[in-house]
C-alpha positions as CSV (number, residue, x, y, z in Angstrom):
1,M,-28.6,-19.2,16.2
2,A,-26.8,-18.8,12.9
3,R,-23.1,-18.9,12.7
4,V,-22.7,-15.2,11.8
5,C,-20.4,-12.7,13.4
6,Q,-22.4,-9.8,14.8
7,V,-19.7,-7.2,14.1
8,T,-18.1,-8.2,10.8
9,G,-21.0,-10.3,9.3
10,R,-18.7,-13.2,8.5
11,K,-20.5,-16.4,7.9
12,P,-19.8,-19.9,6.5
13,V,-18.9,-20.2,2.8
14,T,-18.8,-23.2,0.6
15,G,-15.9,-24.7,-1.3
16,R,-14.6,-28.0,-2.6
17,K,-12.3,-30.7,-1.3
18,Y,-10.4,-32.7,-3.9
19,A,-9.2,-36.3,-3.5
20,I,-6.1,-36.8,-5.5
21,R,-4.3,-40.1,-6.4
22,G,-1.3,-41.0,-8.5
23,I,2.5,-40.3,-8.6
24,A,3.7,-36.9,-9.8
25,K,5.4,-36.6,-13.2
26,K,8.5,-35.2,-11.6
27,K,8.8,-38.4,-9.6
28,K,8.5,-40.5,-12.9
29,G,4.8,-41.2,-12.5
30,I,2.0,-40.6,-15.0
31,G,0.7,-37.6,-13.1
32,L,-1.8,-36.7,-10.4
33,K,-5.5,-37.4,-11.1
34,T,-8.5,-36.0,-9.3
35,T,-10.6,-39.0,-8.2
36,G,-13.3,-37.2,-6.2
37,I,-14.7,-33.8,-5.5
38,T,-16.9,-33.1,-2.5
39,T,-18.4,-29.9,-1.3
40,R,-17.5,-28.6,2.1
41,R,-18.1,-25.5,4.3
42,F,-15.4,-23.1,5.6
43,R,-16.7,-21.9,8.9
44,P,-15.6,-18.7,10.6
45,N,-13.7,-18.7,13.9
46,L,-16.6,-17.7,16.1
47,L,-16.5,-17.2,19.9
48,K,-19.2,-16.1,22.3
49,K,-17.7,-13.3,24.4
50,K,-18.9,-11.2,27.3
51,L,-17.5,-7.6,27.1
52,W,-17.7,-4.9,29.7
53,F,-19.7,-1.9,28.4
54,A,-18.5,0.9,30.6
55,E,-21.1,3.5,29.4
56,E,-24.0,1.4,30.7
57,K,-22.0,-0.3,33.5
58,R,-22.9,-3.8,32.4
59,F,-21.7,-6.8,30.4
60,I,-22.8,-7.4,26.9
61,S,-22.7,-10.8,25.2
62,L,-21.7,-10.9,21.5
63,K,-21.0,-13.7,19.0
64,L,-17.7,-12.6,17.5
65,S,-15.1,-13.8,15.0
66,A,-11.4,-13.5,15.9
67,Q,-11.1,-10.7,13.4
68,A,-13.9,-8.8,15.1
69,M,-12.1,-9.0,18.5
70,R,-9.1,-7.3,16.9
71,T,-11.5,-4.6,15.6
72,I,-12.9,-4.1,19.1
73,D,-9.4,-3.8,20.5
74,K,-8.7,-1.1,17.9
75,K,-11.9,0.9,18.0
76,G,-13.3,0.2,21.5
77,V,-16.5,-1.4,22.7
78,A,-18.5,1.8,22.7
79,A,-17.8,2.5,19.0
80,I,-18.8,-1.0,18.0
81,V,-22.0,-0.9,20.1
82,R,-22.9,2.4,18.5
83,E,-22.5,0.9,15.0
84,L,-24.5,-2.2,15.9
85,R,-27.4,-0.1,17.2
86,K,-27.3,2.0,14.1
87,K,-27.8,-1.2,12.1
88,G,-30.8,-2.1,14.3
89,V,-29.2,-4.9,16.3
90,T,-30.3,-5.2,19.9
91,V,-27.3,-5.3,22.3
């Protein structure tokens, strides 16, 4: 399964990691130099959660980000399930 939140659609993004050497100028050095640049991935904070869906009297299992769990606390499980089904996601 892909690392994508089912509610918010958050997924990994790419970025860069910099390796820096040297002594800063304010510490009487010649300055900091970038000696290497590598690409990396910033992954979302995903958790697989079982939530009680009261309208159908059953548990539903969703892959959620931490932000999506806050959204569910605010809107409620029923509203989120309605939105997901409108998008065509099977829940």
